[in-house]
C-alpha positions as CSV (number, residue, x, y, z in Angstrom):
1,M,-15.1,-17.0,-1.8
2,T,-12.0,-16.4,-3.7
3,I,-8.6,-17.8,-3.2
4,V,-5.4,-16.2,-5.2
5,P,-2.1,-17.8,-4.6
6,V,1.3,-15.9,-4.6
7,E,3.5,-18.3,-6.4
8,L,6.9,-18.0,-4.7
9,G,8.0,-21.6,-4.7
10,A,8.4,-23.2,-1.1
11,R,7.2,-19.6,0.4
12,R,4.0,-19.9,-1.5
13,Y,1.0,-18.6,0.3
14,D,-2.8,-17.9,-0.4
15,V,-4.8,-14.9,-0.2
16,L,-8.5,-15.7,0.7
17,I,-11.1,-13.2,-0.2
18,E,-14.5,-13.6,1.4
19,A,-17.2,-11.1,2.7
20,G,-17.6,-12.1,6.7
21,A,-14.4,-14.0,6.7
22,L,-13.3,-12.1,9.8
23,D,-16.0,-14.0,11.6
24,R,-14.6,-17.1,11.0
25,A,-11.1,-16.1,11.8
26,A,-10.4,-18.3,14.5
27,D,-11.0,-21.4,12.4
28,L,-9.2,-19.7,9.2
29,L,-6.2,-18.9,11.2
30,A,-6.0,-22.0,13.2
31,P,-2.9,-23.3,11.1
32,Y,-1.0,-20.1,12.3
33,A,-2.1,-20.2,15.9
34,R,-0.9,-22.9,18.4
35,E,-2.1,-22.4,22.0
36,R,-2.6,-18.5,21.6
37,L,-3.0,-15.9,18.7
38,I,-0.9,-12.9,19.0
39,V,-2.6,-10.0,17.3
40,V,-0.9,-6.7,16.4
41,T,-3.5,-3.9,15.8
42,D,-4.2,-0.3,16.6
43,E,-6.5,1.5,18.8
44,T,-9.2,2.0,15.9
45,V,-9.4,-1.1,14.4
46,A,-9.2,-3.1,17.9
47,A,-12.4,-1.1,18.9
48,A,-14.2,-2.1,15.7
49,Q,-13.0,-5.4,14.6
50,L,-10.9,-7.1,17.2
51,P,-13.9,-8.7,19.1
52,R,-14.8,-10.7,15.8
53,L,-11.7,-12.9,16.0
54,R,-13.4,-14.7,19.0
55,H,-10.4,-16.8,19.8
56,P,-9.9,-18.6,23.1
57,N,-6.4,-17.4,23.8
58,L,-6.1,-13.9,22.1
59,V,-3.3,-11.9,23.0
60,P,-3.5,-8.5,21.5
61,I,-1.3,-5.7,21.2
62,V,-2.6,-2.3,20.5
63,L,-0.6,0.2,19.2
64,P,-1.5,4.1,18.4
65,A,-3.2,4.7,15.1
66,G,-1.8,6.5,12.3
67,E,1.1,6.8,9.9
68,S,3.3,8.4,12.9
69,T,3.4,4.9,14.5
70,K,5.6,3.5,11.7
71,N,8.8,4.8,13.5
72,W,11.7,3.2,15.5
73,T,10.2,4.1,19.0
74,Q,7.0,1.9,18.1
75,L,9.2,-1.0,16.4
76,E,11.2,-1.4,19.3
77,A,8.3,-1.5,21.6
78,L,6.5,-4.0,19.8
79,C,9.9,-6.3,19.4
80,D,10.1,-6.0,23.1
81,R,6.6,-6.9,23.7
82,L,7.0,-9.9,21.4
83,L,10.1,-11.1,23.2
84,A,8.5,-10.7,26.6
85,L,5.8,-12.9,25.2
86,E,8.7,-15.4,24.5
87,V,7.5,-15.7,20.9
88,E,8.9,-18.7,19.2
89,R,10.2,-19.0,15.5
90,G,7.3,-21.6,14.6
91,E,4.5,-18.9,15.8
92,H,2.8,-16.4,13.7
93,V,1.9,-12.8,14.5
94,V,-1.3,-11.6,13.0
95,A,-1.3,-7.9,11.8
96,L,-4.7,-7.1,11.9
97,G,-5.1,-3.4,10.4
98,G,-4.2,-1.1,7.7
99,G,-1.0,-0.4,5.6
100,V,0.9,0.8,8.9
101,I,0.3,-2.1,11.1
102,G,0.9,-4.6,8.2
103,D,4.3,-3.0,7.7
104,L,5.3,-2.4,11.3
105,A,4.2,-6.1,12.5
106,G,5.6,-7.5,9.3
107,F,8.9,-5.8,10.0
108,A,9.1,-7.0,13.7
109,A,8.3,-10.4,12.3
110,A,11.1,-9.9,9.9
111,I,13.8,-9.2,12.7
112,V,12.6,-11.0,16.0
113,K,14.7,-13.9,16.5
114,R,15.9,-13.4,12.8
115,G,12.5,-14.1,11.5
116,I,9.1,-15.5,12.9
117,G,5.8,-15.9,10.8
118,F,3.1,-13.5,10.2
119,V,-0.2,-13.5,8.9
120,Q,-2.0,-10.2,7.3
121,V,-5.4,-9.3,7.8
122,P,-6.0,-6.2,6.3
123,T,-8.7,-3.9,7.2
124,T,-8.3,-0.9,4.8
125,L,-9.0,-0.9,0.9
126,L,-5.5,0.3,0.3
127,A,-3.9,-2.5,2.6
128,Q,-6.2,-5.2,1.1
129,V,-5.5,-4.2,-2.5
130,D,-1.7,-3.5,-2.4
131,S,0.4,-3.7,0.9
132,S,-0.6,-6.8,2.6
133,V,0.5,-8.7,-0.6
134,G,4.1,-9.0,-1.5
135,G,6.3,-8.9,1.7
136,K,7.3,-5.5,1.5
137,T,7.6,-4.4,5.4
138,A,9.1,-1.1,6.5
139,I,9.1,1.8,9.0
140,N,9.4,5.5,8.1
141,A,12.8,7.4,9.1
142,R,13.7,11.2,9.1
143,A,15.1,11.0,5.5
144,G,11.9,9.5,4.0
145,K,9.1,7.1,3.8
146,N,9.8,3.1,4.2
147,L,13.8,3.6,4.0
148,V,14.2,1.0,6.8
149,G,12.6,-2.4,6.2
150,A,13.0,-6.0,4.9
151,F,11.2,-8.2,2.5
152,H,9.3,-10.8,4.5
153,Q,6.7,-12.8,3.0
154,P,3.2,-13.5,4.8
155,S,2.3,-17.2,5.4
156,F,-1.3,-16.3,4.5
157,V,-3.5,-13.2,3.8
158,L,-7.2,-13.0,4.8
159,I,-9.3,-10.2,3.3
160,D,-12.6,-9.5,4.4
161,P,-14.2,-7.0,2.1
162,A,-17.2,-6.5,4.7
163,V,-14.8,-4.4,6.9
164,L,-14.7,-1.8,4.6
165,D,-18.3,-0.8,5.8
166,T,-16.7,0.6,8.8
167,L,-14.1,2.5,7.1
168,P,-14.4,6.3,6.9
169,A,-15.0,7.7,3.1
170,R,-11.8,9.4,3.1
171,E,-9.8,6.3,4.0
172,L,-11.8,4.3,1.5
173,R,-11.1,6.8,-1.3
174,A,-7.4,6.8,-0.4
175,G,-7.3,3.1,-1.0
176,Y,-9.1,3.4,-4.1
177,A,-5.9,5.2,-5.5
178,E,-4.3,1.8,-5.3
179,V,-7.0,0.1,-7.2
180,V,-6.9,2.5,-10.2
181,K,-3.3,2.3,-10.3
182,Y,-3.6,-1.4,-11.5
183,G,-5.4,-0.3,-14.8
184,L,-3.0,2.7,-15.3
185,I,-0.1,0.3,-15.0
186,A,-1.0,-2.4,-17.5
187,D,-4.7,-2.6,-18.4
188,P,-6.6,0.1,-20.0
189,D,-9.8,-1.9,-19.8
190,F,-9.5,-2.1,-16.1
191,F,-9.0,1.5,-16.1
192,A,-12.1,2.0,-18.0
193,W,-14.1,-0.2,-15.6
194,C,-12.8,1.9,-12.7
195,E,-14.5,4.8,-14.8
196,D,-17.7,3.2,-14.9
197,H,-17.7,1.3,-11.8
198,G,-15.2,3.2,-9.3
199,G,-18.3,5.5,-7.7
200,E,-20.2,2.3,-7.1
201,L,-17.3,0.7,-5.3
202,L,-16.8,3.8,-3.1
203,A,-20.7,3.9,-2.3
204,G,-20.5,0.2,-0.9
205,D,-21.5,-1.8,-3.7
206,P,-20.3,-5.2,-2.5
207,A,-19.9,-6.8,-6.0
208,A,-18.1,-3.7,-7.1
209,R,-15.9,-4.1,-4.2
210,A,-15.3,-7.9,-4.5
211,H,-14.2,-7.4,-8.3
212,A,-11.9,-4.7,-7.5
213,I,-10.2,-6.4,-4.9
214,A,-9.8,-9.8,-6.5
215,Y,-8.6,-8.1,-9.6
216,S,-6.0,-6.1,-8.0
217,V,-4.6,-9.0,-5.5
218,A,-4.4,-11.3,-8.9
219,A,-2.7,-8.3,-10.4
220,K,-0.3,-7.7,-7.8
221,A,0.3,-11.6,-7.1
222,R,1.5,-12.0,-10.8
223,I,4.0,-9.2,-10.4
224,V,5.3,-10.4,-7.2
225,A,5.8,-13.7,-8.5
226,E,7.8,-12.6,-11.5
227,D,10.0,-9.9,-9.5
228,E,9.9,-10.5,-5.7
229,R,12.5,-8.2,-4.6
230,E,12.1,-5.5,-7.4
231,T,15.7,-6.6,-8.8
232,A,14.0,-6.1,-12.4
233,D,11.6,-3.3,-13.7
234,R,8.5,-5.4,-13.5
235,R,7.7,-4.9,-9.9
236,A,8.9,-1.3,-10.0
237,L,6.0,-0.7,-11.9
238,L,3.6,-0.9,-9.1
239,N,5.5,2.4,-7.6
240,L,3.6,4.6,-10.4
241,G,2.7,7.7,-8.4
242,H,5.0,6.7,-5.5
243,T,8.2,8.9,-6.3
244,F,6.0,11.9,-6.5
245,G,3.8,11.0,-4.0
246,H,6.3,10.1,-1.2
247,A,7.7,13.6,-1.6
248,L,4.5,14.9,-0.8
249,E,4.1,13.0,2.3
250,A,7.6,14.0,3.4
251,E,6.8,17.6,3.0
252,T,3.5,17.3,5.2
253,G,5.4,15.1,7.7
254,F,3.9,11.7,7.0
255,G,0.6,12.8,9.1
256,A,-3.2,13.0,8.8
257,A,-2.8,16.1,6.4
258,L,-2.2,13.7,3.7
259,L,-2.8,10.1,3.5
260,H,-0.6,7.6,1.7
261,G,-3.3,6.8,-1.0
262,E,-4.0,10.6,-1.4
263,A,-0.3,11.1,-2.1
264,V,-0.4,8.1,-4.8
265,A,-3.5,9.6,-6.5
266,A,-1.8,13.1,-6.6
267,G,1.5,11.4,-7.7
268,M,-0.2,9.4,-10.5
269,G,-1.8,12.7,-11.7
270,L,1.7,14.3,-11.9
271,A,3.1,11.2,-13.6
272,F,1.0,11.2,-16.3
273,R,1.1,15.1,-16.7
274,F,5.1,14.7,-16.5
275,S,4.8,12.0,-19.4
276,A,2.4,14.2,-21.6
277,A,4.8,17.1,-21.0
278,R,7.7,15.2,-22.1
279,G,5.9,13.9,-25.3
280,L,5.7,10.3,-24.1
281,C,2.0,10.3,-23.4
282,P,-1.0,11.6,-25.4
283,P,-2.3,14.7,-23.3
284,S,-5.8,13.4,-23.6
285,D,-4.8,10.1,-21.6
286,A,-3.4,12.6,-19.0
287,T,-6.3,14.7,-19.0
288,R,-8.5,11.4,-18.7
289,V,-6.6,10.3,-15.5
290,V,-6.6,13.7,-14.0
291,E,-10.5,14.0,-14.6
292,H,-11.1,10.4,-13.1
293,L,-9.2,11.3,-9.8
294,R,-11.0,14.6,-9.5
295,R,-14.5,13.1,-10.0
296,I,-13.7,10.5,-7.3
297,G,-12.7,13.0,-5.0
298,L,-8.7,12.6,-4.7
299,P,-6.0,14.8,-5.6
300,H,-4.1,14.9,-8.8
301,D,-1.4,17.4,-8.1
302,A,0.7,19.0,-5.4
303,V,-1.9,21.9,-5.1
304,S,-4.8,19.6,-4.9
305,A,-3.1,17.7,-2.3
306,G,-2.8,20.9,0.0
307,V,1.1,20.9,-0.7
308,D,2.6,24.2,-1.3
309,A,6.1,23.8,-1.9
310,S,8.8,24.7,-4.6
311,G,9.7,22.1,-7.0
312,E,13.3,22.3,-5.8
313,R,12.0,21.4,-2.2
314,L,10.0,18.5,-3.3
315,A,12.9,17.3,-5.6
316,A,15.2,17.2,-2.5
317,H,12.9,15.0,-1.0
318,M,12.9,12.6,-4.0
319,A,16.6,12.6,-3.9
320,H,16.3,10.2,-0.6
321,D,14.5,7.7,-2.5
322,K,15.5,4.1,-1.6
323,K,15.3,3.0,-5.5
324,K,18.1,5.8,-6.2
325,A,20.8,4.2,-8.2
326,G,24.0,5.8,-9.8
327,G,22.8,9.1,-8.5
328,R,19.4,8.9,-10.5
329,V,16.1,8.4,-9.3
330,P,14.0,6.0,-11.2
331,F,10.5,7.2,-12.2
332,I,7.5,5.4,-13.3
333,L,6.1,7.1,-16.3
334,A,3.7,6.2,-19.1
335,R,3.3,5.9,-22.8
336,G,-0.4,6.1,-22.2
337,I,-3.2,4.7,-19.8
338,G,-2.1,0.8,-19.3
339,A,1.3,1.6,-20.8
340,A,3.7,2.4,-17.7
341,F,7.3,2.2,-17.8
342,V,10.5,2.8,-15.7
343,D,12.6,5.8,-16.7
344,K,16.0,6.0,-15.3
345,S,16.9,9.2,-17.4
346,I,15.1,12.0,-15.3
347,A,17.1,14.7,-14.0
348,L,15.8,16.0,-10.7
349,D,16.0,19.6,-11.9
350,E,13.8,18.8,-14.9
351,V,11.1,17.5,-12.3
352,A,11.5,20.7,-10.0
353,A,11.0,22.8,-13.1
354,F,7.7,21.0,-14.2
355,L,6.5,21.0,-10.4
356,D,7.1,24.8,-10.3
357,E,5.2,25.3,-13.6
358,L,2.0,23.8,-11.9
359,R,2.0,26.0,-8.9
């Protein structure tokens, strides 16, 4: 068992990581469940994991699976269901699923009765190493991804790496993009570890998975504790690959054609190549990043992500970025592996030209 604290003063919470923990969930979640355990999940996870909770008064709310569930219609339906259950402010909702369920359930918890508690039980690698920690909750809008949401920290995060055994290989690879991101942001040694052991993680090696999850959670916990609401540049570094990636997702309609982690991987490859093109990053580092993503089986640019769109069209998607300020979209670029930084000076027409050169 590994316990990683997220130090946020009075709102401090723990992230518990333990293989097989889901089978003890009824006991581990007891402090957050009074007479009942309200669990928000999706159809896929409900079939694979919900029976393992074994709570005497389990109240499941099962939603459709997929990114398209993160919308106004499902948010309204979930809020109505919680209100019909007469949920009280002192109760907790359990988000059992991947990033979509965590984001949606967390946002509903943030706004129902002006805020109720919630617990994250992530069942995908992406959610375990990224979205379940840090309190970002949201739904997608027509204008773009995660544009409507709130910061609402969970009370507890329960991670069972063993649930990854039932995850499709594609979903696992997509989650791996968020693992390697931590090395690219600030730790070249961890990126080197990923180069050496990423294949083992994806192949199911328990030690590699445990190490990657614990490292990633600890890295994110430190950043969140320093910059909870992304008011400084520290937490913004976690968006490496996301500005490019969200544009690719928007172009594909936020559907199954391109998973979020796949878009982030492509975005990281683009961010490093763009950094190299501007003379900020050694070309050899950009090549190394692209080669690792390719070897793992992840996209590294728009073409390999299956997106055939002009640079102007993709840049237009970026113009809706929620972090836009003063007419400029901040980009996370790199001076090398482990040396990411925020650049607020980039013009979107320059990005569009760069993307067109790669087509």
